[in-house]
C-alpha positions in Angstrom: 169.5 101.8 28.3 166.4 99.8 28.5 165.3 96.6 26.8 162.8 96.7 23.9 160.1 95.1 26.0 160.7 97.4 29.0 160.2 100.4 26.7 157.0 99.1 25.1 155.4 97.6 28.3 156.8 100.0 30.9 159.2 99.3 33.7 161.0 100.7 36.7 164.7 101.3 36.4 167.3 102.3 38.9 169.9 104.8 37.7 172.7 106.9 39.1 172.9 110.6 38.2 176.2 112.4 37.6 176.3 113.7 41.2 176.1 110.1 42.5 172.5 110.2 43.5 170.5 107.0 42.8 166.9 107.1 41.7 164.2 104.7 40.7 162.7 106.0 37.4 159.4 105.0 35.9 159.7 104.1 32.2 156.2 104.7 30.8 154.7 102.1 28.5 155.3 103.2 24.9 158.5 105.0 25.6 160.5 105.5 22.4 164.2 105.4 21.6 165.8 108.8 22.1 162.9 110.1 24.2 163.9 112.4 27.1 162.5 111.9 30.6 162.3 115.0 32.9 162.9 114.2 36.5 161.5 117.3 38.3 163.5 118.6 41.2 166.2 115.8 40.8 168.9 118.0 39.2 171.7 120.0 40.8 170.9 122.7 43.5 170.1 126.1 42.1 172.3 129.2 42.6 172.1 131.1 45.8 170.2 128.4 47.7 167.5 128.0 45.0 165.6 124.8 44.7 167.1 121.9 42.8 166.7 122.0 39.0 165.4 119.2 36.9 167.4 116.2 35.6 166.9 115.1 32.0 167.6 111.5 31.0 167.7 110.3 27.4 166.3 106.8 27.0 168.1 104.4 24.7 166.1 101.3 23.6 168.1 98.2 22.8 166.9 96.5 19.6 164.8 93.3 20.0 166.1 90.1 18.2 162.9 89.8 16.1 160.4 92.6 16.9 160.8 95.9 15.0 158.9 99.0 16.1 157.2 101.4 13.7 155.4 104.1 15.7 152.9 102.1 17.8 152.9 99.1 15.4 155.3 96.2 15.7 156.6 94.2 12.7 157.6 90.5 13.0 159.1 88.4 10.3 157.8 84.9 11.0 159.4 81.8 9.3 156.9 79.1 8.1 157.6 75.8 6.6 156.8 74.8 3.0 154.1 72.5 4.4 152.5 75.3 6.4 152.7 77.7 3.4 150.9 75.3 1.1 148.5 73.5 3.4 147.9 76.2 6.1 147.8 75.4 9.7 148.0 76.9 13.2 151.3 78.1 14.5 152.4 79.8 17.8 153.9 83.4 17.4 155.3 85.7 20.1 153.7 89.0 20.9 154.9 91.6 23.5 152.3 90.1 25.9 153.1 86.4 25.3 152.5 83.8 22.8 149.3 83.4 20.7 148.0 80.9 18.2 147.8 82.1 14.6 146.1 80.5 11.6 148.3 80.4 8.5 146.0 80.6 5.5 146.5 77.9 2.8 148.7 79.2 0.0 150.6 81.7 2.1 153.7 83.0 0.5 156.8 84.9 1.6 155.5 88.4 2.1 151.9 87.4 3.1 151.1 89.7 6.0 148.6 89.3 8.8 147.5 91.9 11.4 146.8 91.3 15.0 144.8 94.4 16.0 145.8 95.9 19.4 148.8 93.7 19.9 151.3 96.5 19.2 152.8 99.3 21.4 150.5 101.3 23.7 150.5 105.0 22.8 152.2 106.9 25.7 149.5 109.6 25.5 146.3 107.7 24.8 147.2 104.2 26.1 145.6 102.7 22.9 147.8 100.0 21.4 148.9 99.8 17.8 148.9 96.6 15.8 151.3 93.6 15.3 152.0 92.8 11.7 153.3 89.3 11.0 155.0 88.8 7.7 155.6 85.2 6.6 158.9 84.0 5.2 158.7 80.6 3.6 161.7 78.5 4.7 162.7 75.4 2.7 164.0 72.3 4.5 167.8 72.3 5.0 168.1 69.2 3.0 165.8 68.4 0.1 165.4 64.7 -0.2 164.7 62.8 -3.4 160.9 62.5 -2.7 160.4 66.2 -2.4 162.6 66.9 -5.4 160.7 64.4 -7.5 157.3 65.6 -6.4 158.1 69.3 -7.3 159.7 68.3 -10.6 156.7 66.2 -11.6 154.3 69.0 -10.5 156.2 71.8 -12.2 156.3 69.9 -15.6 152.5 69.7 -15.6 151.8 73.2 -14.4 154.5 75.4 -16.0 154.8 77.4 -12.8 158.4 78.6 -12.8 158.3 80.5 -16.1 155.0 82.3 -15.5 156.1 83.7 -12.2 158.9 85.7 -13.9 157.1 86.7 -17.1 156.1 90.1 -15.7 159.7 90.8 -14.6 161.1 89.9 -17.9 158.5 92.0 -19.9 159.3 95.2 -17.9 
Protein backbone atom coordinates (compact mmCIF):
# COMPACT_ATOMS: atom_id res chain seq x y z
CA UNK A 1 0.00 0.00 0.00
CA UNK A 2 1.15 3.51 -0.82
CA UNK A 3 -0.36 6.91 -0.12
CA UNK A 4 -2.03 8.81 -2.96
CA UNK A 5 0.72 11.46 -3.05
CA UNK A 6 3.47 8.80 -3.03
CA UNK A 7 1.88 7.17 -6.08
CA UNK A 8 1.49 10.40 -8.07
CA UNK A 9 4.82 12.00 -7.08
CA UNK A 10 6.94 8.87 -6.79
CA UNK A 11 8.58 7.45 -3.66
CA UNK A 12 10.89 4.78 -2.30
CA UNK A 13 9.21 2.10 -0.17
CA UNK A 14 10.68 -0.74 1.85
CA UNK A 15 8.85 -4.04 1.58
CA UNK A 16 9.32 -7.60 2.75
CA UNK A 17 8.81 -10.43 0.27
CA UNK A 18 7.19 -13.77 1.13
CA UNK A 19 10.64 -15.36 1.65
CA UNK A 20 11.52 -12.74 4.29
CA UNK A 21 13.83 -10.75 2.01
CA UNK A 22 13.59 -6.97 2.48
CA UNK A 23 13.92 -4.64 -0.53
CA UNK A 24 13.73 -0.94 -1.25
CA UNK A 25 11.34 -0.44 -4.17
CA UNK A 26 11.11 2.62 -6.38
CA UNK A 27 7.48 3.72 -6.89
CA UNK A 28 7.58 5.67 -10.14
CA UNK A 29 5.71 9.00 -10.33
CA UNK A 30 2.30 8.38 -11.89
CA UNK A 31 1.89 4.83 -10.53
CA UNK A 32 -1.76 3.73 -10.62
CA UNK A 33 -3.84 1.67 -8.21
CA UNK A 34 -3.62 -2.02 -9.17
CA UNK A 35 -0.44 -1.56 -11.21
CA UNK A 36 2.03 -4.46 -10.99
CA UNK A 37 5.73 -3.78 -10.47
CA UNK A 38 8.25 -6.34 -11.76
CA UNK A 39 11.32 -6.75 -9.58
CA UNK A 40 13.76 -8.48 -11.90
CA UNK A 41 15.80 -11.26 -10.29
CA UNK A 42 14.20 -10.73 -6.86
CA UNK A 43 11.97 -13.81 -6.91
CA UNK A 44 12.65 -17.34 -5.70
CA UNK A 45 15.64 -19.34 -7.01
CA UNK A 46 15.01 -21.25 -10.23
CA UNK A 47 14.94 -25.05 -10.40
CA UNK A 48 18.21 -26.94 -10.70
CA UNK A 49 20.34 -23.98 -9.67
CA UNK A 50 18.86 -21.58 -12.23
CA UNK A 51 18.93 -17.85 -11.55
CA UNK A 52 16.31 -16.23 -9.36
CA UNK A 53 13.00 -15.47 -11.01
CA UNK A 54 11.21 -12.16 -10.87
CA UNK A 55 9.03 -10.92 -8.01
CA UNK A 56 5.78 -9.19 -8.89
CA UNK A 57 4.25 -6.65 -6.52
CA UNK A 58 0.77 -5.20 -6.94
CA UNK A 59 0.49 -1.57 -5.83
CA UNK A 60 -2.56 -0.51 -3.86
CA UNK A 61 -3.07 3.26 -3.63
CA UNK A 62 -4.90 4.59 -0.57
CA UNK A 63 -7.54 7.21 -1.43
CA UNK A 64 -6.79 10.84 -0.68
CA UNK A 65 -9.19 12.81 1.54
CA UNK A 66 -9.95 15.40 -1.17
CA UNK A 67 -8.07 14.61 -4.41
CA UNK A 68 -9.61 12.17 -6.87
CA UNK A 69 -7.63 10.79 -9.78
CA UNK A 70 -8.98 10.33 -13.31
CA UNK A 71 -6.14 9.09 -15.52
CA UNK A 72 -3.52 11.84 -15.36
CA UNK A 73 -6.04 14.46 -14.24
CA UNK A 74 -6.94 15.24 -10.65
CA UNK A 75 -10.35 16.45 -9.49
CA UNK A 76 -10.81 18.61 -6.39
CA UNK A 77 -14.12 19.77 -4.93
CA UNK A 78 -13.38 23.12 -3.33
CA UNK A 79 -15.79 24.79 -0.91
CA UNK A 80 -16.24 28.54 -1.31
CA UNK A 81 -18.27 30.95 0.77
CA UNK A 82 -21.36 32.80 -0.43
CA UNK A 83 -19.31 36.02 -0.40
CA UNK A 84 -16.56 34.47 -2.57
CA UNK A 85 -19.17 33.05 -4.95
CA UNK A 86 -20.90 36.39 -5.48
CA UNK A 87 -18.03 38.87 -5.26
CA UNK A 88 -15.11 36.70 -6.40
CA UNK A 89 -11.74 36.82 -4.72
CA UNK A 90 -8.49 34.98 -4.29
CA UNK A 91 -8.35 31.72 -2.34
CA UNK A 92 -5.60 29.22 -1.57
CA UNK A 93 -6.08 25.67 -2.89
CA UNK A 94 -3.96 22.55 -2.47
CA UNK A 95 -2.23 20.83 -5.38
CA UNK A 96 -0.06 17.70 -5.34
CA UNK A 97 2.98 20.03 -5.32
CA UNK A 98 1.79 22.45 -2.61
CA UNK A 99 -0.61 25.34 -2.24
CA UNK A 100 -1.40 27.89 -4.96
CA UNK A 101 -3.44 31.09 -5.10
CA UNK A 102 -6.54 30.86 -7.29
CA UNK A 103 -8.88 33.62 -8.44
CA UNK A 104 -12.56 32.84 -7.93
CA UNK A 105 -14.48 34.65 -10.69
CA UNK A 106 -17.42 36.85 -9.65
CA UNK A 107 -20.70 34.96 -9.89
CA UNK A 108 -19.18 31.49 -9.45
CA UNK A 109 -21.74 28.84 -8.66
CA UNK A 110 -21.67 25.29 -7.38
CA UNK A 111 -20.36 23.30 -10.33
CA UNK A 112 -18.20 26.12 -11.73
CA UNK A 113 -14.96 24.41 -12.72
CA UNK A 114 -11.49 25.83 -13.30
CA UNK A 115 -8.48 24.04 -14.78
CA UNK A 116 -4.89 24.36 -13.63
CA UNK A 117 -2.92 23.07 -16.60
CA UNK A 118 -0.04 20.73 -15.81
CA UNK A 119 -0.93 20.43 -12.10
CA UNK A 120 -2.14 16.83 -12.37
CA UNK A 121 -0.39 13.46 -12.32
CA UNK A 122 2.76 12.97 -14.38
CA UNK A 123 2.27 10.28 -17.02
CA UNK A 124 4.51 7.33 -16.09
CA UNK A 125 5.66 6.93 -19.71
CA UNK A 126 6.01 10.50 -20.98
CA UNK A 127 6.46 12.44 -17.72
CA UNK A 128 3.94 15.03 -19.01
CA UNK A 129 1.49 15.98 -16.26
CA UNK A 130 -2.28 16.06 -16.59
CA UNK A 131 -4.43 18.88 -15.24
CA UNK A 132 -6.03 19.73 -11.91
CA UNK A 133 -9.75 20.49 -12.18
CA UNK A 134 -11.20 22.51 -9.32
CA UNK A 135 -14.97 22.34 -8.93
CA UNK A 136 -16.54 24.92 -6.64
CA UNK A 137 -19.17 24.04 -4.07
CA UNK A 138 -20.90 27.07 -2.54
CA UNK A 139 -21.29 26.62 1.20
CA UNK A 140 -23.75 28.75 3.16
CA UNK A 141 -22.94 29.98 6.66
CA UNK A 142 -23.85 27.54 9.45
CA UNK A 143 -26.17 30.10 10.97
CA UNK A 144 -28.05 32.58 8.84
CA UNK A 145 -28.52 35.78 10.78
CA UNK A 146 -31.41 38.19 10.39
CA UNK A 147 -29.41 40.64 8.26
CA UNK A 148 -28.58 38.05 5.61
CA UNK A 149 -32.09 36.64 5.61
CA UNK A 150 -33.61 40.10 5.25
CA UNK A 151 -31.20 41.07 2.46
CA UNK A 152 -31.93 37.91 0.44
CA UNK A 153 -35.68 38.21 1.02
CA UNK A 154 -35.70 41.83 -0.15
CA UNK A 155 -33.48 41.06 -3.17
CA UNK A 156 -35.51 37.99 -4.26
CA UNK A 157 -38.81 39.92 -4.16
CA UNK A 158 -37.47 42.48 -6.62
CA UNK A 159 -35.74 39.92 -8.91
CA UNK A 160 -38.03 36.86 -9.01
CA UNK A 161 -34.95 34.66 -8.91
CA UNK A 162 -36.18 31.48 -7.19
CA UNK A 163 -38.94 30.62 -9.63
CA UNK A 164 -37.04 31.23 -12.86
CA UNK A 165 -34.26 28.85 -11.81
CA UNK A 166 -36.65 25.89 -11.69
CA UNK A 167 -38.81 26.81 -14.72
CA UNK A 168 -36.80 24.59 -17.06
CA UNK A 169 -37.03 21.64 -14.65
CA UNK A 170 -40.78 21.99 -14.25
CA UNK A 171 -41.41 22.29 -18.02
CA UNK A 172 -39.50 19.06 -18.86
